[in-house]
N, C-alpha and C positions, 0 to 999 in steps of 0.2 A: 504494500500500500504506500502511496506517495506521502511523504512527510511535509511537503511544501504547501499542501492544501488543507491543513487541519483547522484553519480558522477562517471565518468569513471575512473577506477583504472588500471593503466598499469605500467609496469616496463621494463627495458631493458632486453633482453633475457638472458644475462649472470647472472644478479641478480636473475631472476626468476629461472634459472637452479640451482643456488647455493641454493636457498630456497627449491626447490623441492628435491635436493639431501639431504639436512639437514632433511627434513620431512621424506624421505624414510629411512634414518638411524635411526631416532627416532621412526618411525612407528606411528607418531601421528601428527594431524593437528597443525600447529603453527601460522596460520593466520585465520581471518574471523570468521564466526558464529560457525564453528565446532572446534574452537581452543581448544586443550586439548583432543579431542576425537580421538579414534584410527582410522587409515587409513584402509579402506576396501581394499580387493585385487584389486578391480576395480580401485579405486583411486590411489593406488600404481602403477598399470599398466599404467595409464594415465601419471603419473609423469615420469615413466621410458621411455615411448615413447617420451615425450618432450625432455628428456635429450639426447636420441639417435638422435633425429632430430637436436638438436643444434650441436652435434658432427659432424653430416653429413655436415651441412652447413659450419662449420668451416674448415673441411677437404677440401671441394670443393673450398672454398675461398683461402686457402693456396696453393692448387694445381695450381689454375689459377695464383696466385701471382708468384709462382716459374716458371711456364711456361713463363709468361710475362718477367721475369728476365733473361730468356735465358737458364734455366736448361733443361736437357734432360727429357724425360718422366719418366724414372726410377728414376732419381734424384728428380724430382718434386713429384713423388709418395712417395718416402721415406721422403721427407721434410714435406709433408702434414700430415704424421702420427706421426711426432715428436711433443712433447709438449714443449713450452717455448723457441723455437728457432726463430731467426729472420734472414731475408736475409740481407746481407751486400750489399753495393752499388757494382754494377758490376755483381750481380747475384750469387755470391758465399757466402756460410755461414761463 
């Protein structure tokens, strides 16, 4: 039985996404048993899919946040696509 997998290993989605992005840029595994080995096309695709999923979740969260703050649909859509912006109290940026 493998000794390396005796404990559940998890991380927050944004840290995993950062790690996956770094691995895709370097085109090499940076963690675990395969550390230092080249990423296959399949593994790179899995990481790309995860990064896309995180972006989708963040965008939907920001859209709902803007709608709850009283912005129009078009303003909420625009806000959900911006990076690094925050809503101010009262619903305006």
